[in-house]
C-alpha positions in Angstrom: 0.1 0.1 0.1 1.2 3.6 0.0 0.6 6.3 2.2 -2.6 7.8 2.4 -2.0 10.4 5.0 -3.9 13.2 6.0 -2.3 16.0 8.2 -3.6 18.6 9.9 -1.0 20.9 8.1 0.8 20.0 4.9 3.4 17.8 4.9 6.9 19.2 4.2 8.1 18.4 0.7 11.3 18.7 -1.5 11.4 22.2 -3.6 10.1 22.3 -7.2 7.6 19.8 -7.0 5.8 19.5 -10.7 2.8 18.2 -11.5 2.8 13.9 -12.4 6.3 13.3 -12.0 6.3 14.9 -8.1 10.2 15.3 -6.8 11.8 12.9 -9.4 14.0 15.7 -10.7 15.2 17.2 -7.2 15.9 13.3 -6.1 19.4 11.7 -5.9 18.9 8.7 -7.5 21.8 7.3 -6.8 22.1 8.3 -2.9 18.5 8.9 -1.9 18.9 8.5 2.0 22.0 10.6 2.0 20.2 13.5 0.0 17.1 13.5 2.4 19.4 13.3 5.7 20.6 16.8 4.6 17.4 18.6 4.9 15.0 16.2 6.6 16.3 17.4 10.0 15.7 21.4 8.9 12.2 20.4 7.7 10.8 19.4 11.2 12.2 15.4 11.1 9.6 14.8 8.7 9.3 15.3 4.5 6.9 13.4 2.0 8.8 12.7 -0.9 6.9 11.6 -4.1 7.7 9.7 -7.3 5.1 9.8 -9.9 2.3 8.4 -7.8 4.5 6.8 -5.0 4.4 9.1 -2.0 6.7 8.5 0.7 7.2 10.0 4.3 10.3 10.3 5.9 10.5 10.9 9.9 13.6 11.7 11.5 11.9 13.2 14.9 13.1 11.2 17.6 9.3 11.6 19.1 7.2 10.6 15.7 10.0 7.6 15.5 9.2 6.9 19.1 5.4 6.8 17.9 6.0 4.1 14.9 8.1 1.8 17.1 5.0 1.1 19.5 4.4 -2.4 18.7 0.7 -2.1 20.0 0.0 0.3 16.8 2.9 -0.2 14.1 4.8 -3.1 12.7 7.3 -3.5 9.8 6.4 -2.6 6.5 8.4 -4.6 3.4 8.8 -1.5 1.6 9.2 -1.4 -1.7 13.4 -2.0 -1.9 12.8 -5.3 0.3 10.5 -6.3 -2.3 12.7 -5.9 -5.1 14.6 -8.6 -2.8 11.8 -11.3 -2.9 12.6 -12.8 -5.8 15.5 -13.9 -4.3 15.0 -14.3 -0.5 11.3 -14.8 -1.0 9.6 -15.6 2.6 13.0 -15.4 4.3 13.3 -13.7 7.8 14.5 -10.2 6.0 11.8 -10.2 3.2 9.0 -11.8 4.5 5.4 -10.4 5.0 3.9 -10.3 8.4 1.1 -12.1 7.7 3.0 -15.2 6.4 3.5 -18.2 8.3 7.1 -19.0 7.3 8.2 -15.9 9.2 7.5 -16.9 12.9 8.1 -20.8 11.5 11.8 -19.8 10.7 12.3 -17.5 13.5 11.0 -20.0 16.5 13.1 -22.7 14.6 16.4 -20.4 13.9 16.0 -19.1 17.5 18.5 -21.4 18.9 21.2 -20.8 16.3 21.5 -17.3 18.2 21.9 -17.8 21.9 25.0 -17.6 23.7 25.6 -21.3 23.6 25.6 -21.1 19.8 27.9 -17.9 19.4 30.4 -19.9 21.5 30.2 -22.5 19.0 30.9 -20.1 16.0 33.5 -18.4 17.6 36.6 -20.7 17.0 35.1 -20.0 13.3 35.2 -17.1 12.9 38.5 -16.5 15.0 40.5 -18.7 12.3 38.3 -17.3 9.1 39.9 -13.7 10.2 43.2 -15.2 11.3 43.5 -16.5 7.6 42.7 -13.3 5.8 45.2 -11.3 8.0 47.9 -13.7 7.4 47.4 -13.0 4.2 47.0 -9.3 4.4 50.6 -9.7 6.4 51.9 -11.0 3.2 50.8 -8.3 1.5 52.2 -5.3 3.5 54.8 -3.0 1.9 55.0 0.3 0.3 52.2 -0.7 -2.6 49.7 -2.8 -0.5 46.9 -0.8 -0.5 44.1 -2.9 0.4 40.9 -2.6 -1.1 38.8 -2.9 2.2 35.0 -3.1 1.1 35.7 -5.9 -1.0 38.1 -7.8 1.0 35.9 -7.3 4.3 33.0 -8.8 1.6 34.7 -11.9 1.0 35.4 -12.2 5.4 32.0 -12.0 6.9 30.2 -14.0 3.7 32.9 -16.9 4.8 32.2 -16.2 8.3 28.4 -17.0 8.2 28.8 -19.9 5.7 31.3 -21.3 7.5 30.0 -20.9 10.9 26.5 -21.1 9.8 26.2 -23.7 7.2 29.9 -25.4 7.2 30.7 -24.3 3.8 33.5 -22.4 2.2 33.1 -20.3 -0.5 36.4 -19.3 -1.2 40.3 -19.2 0.5 40.8 -15.8 1.5 44.6 -16.3 1.3 44.4 -15.0 -2.5 42.9 -11.7 -3.3 40.3 -12.8 -6.3 36.8 -11.9 -6.5 34.3 -14.7 -5.6 31.8 -15.3 -8.3 29.5 -16.3 -6.0 30.2 -12.8 -3.7 30.0 -10.8 -7.1 26.7 -12.6 -7.9 25.1 -11.4 -4.4 26.8 -7.9 -5.0 24.6 -7.6 -8.6 21.5 -8.6 -6.7 21.6 -6.3 -4.2 22.7 -3.1 -6.9 19.7 -4.7 -9.1 17.1 -5.0 -6.0 18.1 -1.5 -5.2 17.8 0.4 -8.8 15.8 3.4 -8.3 14.4 3.3 -12.2 11.7 0.9 -11.5 9.2 3.6 -10.2 9.9 5.5 -13.8 6.7 4.2 -15.8 8.0 2.1 -19.1 11.7 2.5 -18.2 12.2 -1.0 -17.1 10.7 -2.5 -20.4 12.2 0.1 -22.6 15.9 0.1 -21.2 15.7 -2.9 -18.1 15.9 -5.8 -20.5 19.3 -6.7 -20.0 19.4 -6.2 -16.2 16.5 -8.2 -15.8 18.1 -11.3 -17.7 21.1 -10.7 -15.5 19.2 -10.5 -12.6 16.9 -14.1 -13.4 20.4 -15.8 -14.5 22.2 -14.5 -10.7 18.9 -15.6 -8.9 18.7 -19.1 -10.6 22.7 -19.6 -10.0 22.2 -18.3 -6.3 19.3 -20.8 -5.4 20.9 -23.7 -6.9 24.0 -23.6 -5.5 22.2 -23.3 -2.2 20.0 -26.4 -3.1 23.5 -28.4 -3.8 24.6 -27.6 -0.4 21.3 -28.8 1.5 21.7 -32.0 -0.8 24.8 -32.4 0.4 23.7 -32.2 3.8 21.1 -34.3 3.9 23.3 -36.9 2.2 25.7 -36.8 4.7 23.8 -36.2 8.0 24.2 -33.8 10.9 27.6 -32.6 12.2 29.0 -34.7 14.9 31.0 -31.7 16.8 28.0 -29.8 17.0 24.8 -28.3 15.1 25.5 -25.4 12.4 22.4 -23.1 11.6 21.9 -26.0 8.3 21.5 -28.6 10.8 19.0 -26.4 13.1 16.8 -25.8 9.9 17.0 -29.3 8.7 15.9 -30.9 12.1 14.2 -28.5 14.3 10.8 -27.9 14.3 8.5 -25.0 15.7 7.9 -25.0 19.4 4.3 -23.5 19.1 3.2 -25.1 15.9 5.5 -28.5 15.0 6.0 -27.0 12.2 9.2 -27.5 10.1 11.0 -25.7 7.5 10.9 -27.1 3.6 14.1 -27.1 1.6 12.6 -23.7 -0.4 12.4 -21.7 2.6 15.7 -23.2 3.9 17.1 -21.9 0.8 15.2 -18.5 1.9 16.8 -18.5 5.2 20.2 -19.1 3.9 20.7 -16.4 1.1 19.1 -14.0 3.6 21.6 -15.2 5.7 24.4 -14.3 3.5 23.1 -11.6 1.6 21.9 -9.4 5.0 24.1 -11.2 6.9 27.5 -10.6 5.0 27.2 -6.9 3.8 26.0 -5.4 6.6 28.5 -6.7 9.3 31.2 -5.8 6.2 29.9 -2.3 5.6 30.4 -1.9 9.2 34.1 -3.3 9.5 34.6 -1.3 6.3 33.2 2.2 7.9 35.2 1.7 11.4 38.5 0.8 10.0 38.4 4.0 8.0 37.3 6.2 11.0 40.3 4.3 12.8 42.4 4.9 10.5 42.1 9.2 10.6 41.8 9.1 14.3 45.0 7.4 15.6 44.2 8.6 18.9 40.9 6.7 19.2 42.6 3.6 17.4 45.6 4.2 20.1 43.4 4.1 22.7 41.5 0.8 21.3 44.9 -0.5 20.6 45.8 0.1 24.9 43.1 -2.4 25.7 43.8 -4.9 23.3 47.5 -5.1 24.2 46.5 -5.0 27.6 45.5 -8.7 27.5 47.3 -9.6 24.5 51.0 -7.5 24.7 53.2 -9.8 22.2 52.8 -9.3 18.4 51.7 -13.1 18.2 47.7 -13.7 16.8 45.8 -12.9 19.6 44.5 -16.3 21.3 40.6 -14.4 22.0 38.3 -16.4 23.7 34.5 -15.6 23.4 34.7 -14.0 26.8 37.6 -11.9 25.8 35.5 -10.0 23.4 32.5 -8.2 25.3 34.7 -6.9 28.1 36.7 -4.6 25.3 34.4 -2.0 25.9 36.0 1.3 24.2 36.3 -1.2 20.7 32.2 -1.6 21.9 32.0 2.3 21.5 33.7 2.3 18.7 31.6 -0.1 16.8 28.2 1.9 18.3 29.6 5.3 17.2 30.4 3.8 13.6 26.6 2.1 13.5 25.3 6.0 14.8 26.9 7.5 11.6 26.4 4.9 9.0 23.6 2.3 10.7 23.6 -1.3 8.5 20.8 0.1 6.8 19.7 3.4 5.9 16.6 2.8 7.6 13.5 1.1 8.3 9.5 0.7 7.2 6.7 0.9 9.2 3.1 0.4 8.8 -0.2 1.2 11.0 -1.7 -2.0 12.4 -4.8 0.1 12.9 -5.9 3.6 12.2 -3.7 5.7 14.7 -2.1 9.2 14.3 2.0 10.4 15.4 3.3 13.6 16.4 0.2 14.0 19.3 -2.2 13.6 16.7 -1.0 15.8 14.3 -0.4 13.2 11.4 -3.1 10.6 10.6 -2.5 7.4 9.4 -5.1 4.6 8.3 -4.5 0.8 8.5 -1.9 0.1 6.0 -0.5 3.3 5.9 3.6 3.4 6.0 6.5 5.5 6.7 10.0 5.2 6.1 12.2 6.2 9.3 15.2 7.9 8.2 18.3 6.3 10.7 21.1 8.1 8.8 19.1 11.5 9.6 17.9 10.2 12.7 21.5 9.4 14.2 23.3 13.1 13.3 20.0 14.9 14.6 22.0 17.7 16.7 19.2 18.1 18.6 19.3 14.4 20.5 23.3 13.8 19.8 24.6 17.7 20.0 26.2 20.0 18.0 29.1 18.0 16.9 26.5 15.0 15.7 28.0 14.6 12.6 31.9 13.9 14.3 33.4 10.6 15.0 33.4 10.5 18.8 32.6 7.0 20.2 32.9 8.4 24.0 29.0 10.0 23.7 28.6 6.2 24.4 29.5 6.2 27.5 26.8 4.7 29.9 26.4 8.2 31.3 25.9 9.4 28.0 23.8 6.7 26.3 21.2 7.4 29.6 20.2 10.7 28.2 19.0 9.6 24.7 15.2 9.7 24.0 13.7 6.0 23.6 14.3 4.4 20.3 16.3 7.0 18.6 19.3 4.3 18.4 18.3 1.3 15.9 21.0 0.2 14.1 19.6 -3.4 13.4 15.8 -2.0 13.4 13.3 -2.5 15.8 10.6 -4.9 17.6 9.5 -8.5 16.4 11.0 -8.2 13.2 14.6 -6.7 14.6 17.8 -8.4 13.3 17.7 -11.7 14.4 21.5 -12.1 13.9 22.5 -8.8 15.8 24.8 -10.6 18.3 26.6 -12.7 15.5 27.0 -9.9 13.5 28.5 -7.3 16.6 30.6 -10.6 17.4 32.1 -11.0 14.3 33.0 -6.8 13.3 34.4 -6.7 17.5 36.4 -9.5 16.8 37.7 -8.7 13.5 38.7 -5.0 14.5 40.2 -6.4 17.5 42.8 -8.4 15.2 42.9 -6.2 13.1 44.4 -3.3 15.3 46.4 -5.9 17.3 48.5 -6.8 14.1 48.0 -3.5 12.2 49.0 0.1 12.0 46.4 1.7 9.4 47.4 4.5 6.9 45.0 6.0 4.9 45.3 6.9 1.5 46.1 10.3 0.6 43.4 13.2 -0.2 40.9 10.3 0.5 37.3 11.8 1.1 34.8 8.9 2.2 32.4 8.3 -0.4 29.5 6.2 0.3 26.9 4.4 -2.1 23.6 2.6 -1.5 22.6 -0.6 -2.3 19.9 -1.9 0.2 23.0 -0.8 2.5 25.3 2.4 3.4 28.9 1.0 1.8 32.1 2.7 2.0 33.4 3.2 -1.8 36.3 3.4 -3.6 38.4 2.9 0.1 41.8 1.8 0.3 44.4 1.1 3.5 47.7 0.5 3.7 48.6 -1.5 6.2 51.7 -1.7 8.5 52.5 -4.9 10.3 52.8 -3.9 14.2 56.5 -5.2 15.8 56.4 -4.0 19.1 
């Protein structure tokens, strides 16, 4: 459905709105969320943007966000961009509609896969995978050894999810070659995030080649996952502890007794690999960028790490060593504030309701987009330095001063990211290892560029890594 909001006053909207095409000429089709974030706060934290007959109500005001995060009257909306992922992810956890029974079934089946005990079982695989990559980086250090951080981070996190989650390896990390599976996943993300599908006739006239590639990519990804499922069925469960695939193949929903069929298991695996790898990789990339440009903050994090592992051998980080690294966690939280794993999330009204002390009226099914990229940088909430990287704003005393629901990089409510702890653990573990092993040198003259797919991704980010010796 599209919003059908009746407000006491007209909703603010971009200048130069035109009949029929709406705000099309003033929309940055390449970076729409970043463009919206620039003026959303100045317009009172609520803006309507319209492309032809498709309106989008964008929120960044904390009070309005608090209203739409109320689970009694609002729920997740599978927005336009997420619907474009459904040909690949189907009714997986990320792209399922609220009424689809497989969402609840998969959620209940997979909950044991993200308990503390499960996380402890994944930890050795995570650490070994990170070591494989950092060992490769150590062999490539030198005056000309610039590391393509976004690409390398994607290779790492895809392997972590694959090895820890389904006990499968798509590639070795000791060579800098692009993996075909990752390249296919990234093409699917780019296709899903295209803006041209909102322009009448554009897809039919100019998008045939893109659609043909999309259909080929979807078939290839699903075929590869189906083969992995068939192989596991033939070999039986792992003997050294169940992974996520074993859990999906052999567990039932405790509420209904239902199991997941192979088609839905494929949806869940693709969801884990696509959403789980891209988001964590981007967070790692952004964090390394900030650490390279703030050597004082990097030094403080290293001091925390070196206190536990003072020599330069690969650190033997145990599972319980990760959570106590509070300075490093503040770095991660601040990174996700400035560049959340996704630019925002969609919410829809479960019943006729209002937000903003009754000012804005929503009918059942009307929806809005919470623009985290703007809400996380609102100077009224975060202070006049809201656009600056300052991890200490996440010290406990500062956190208690924040409005409720304003910091939600992993979504909100029943449909919040089920893999949040998995993601945070691999991000923390990766950053701790890299900081322990390397000094980071930024590329001279580089200014952060961010591309938008379903996620926010550092673009053209390269760092030179110097092996620490003392």
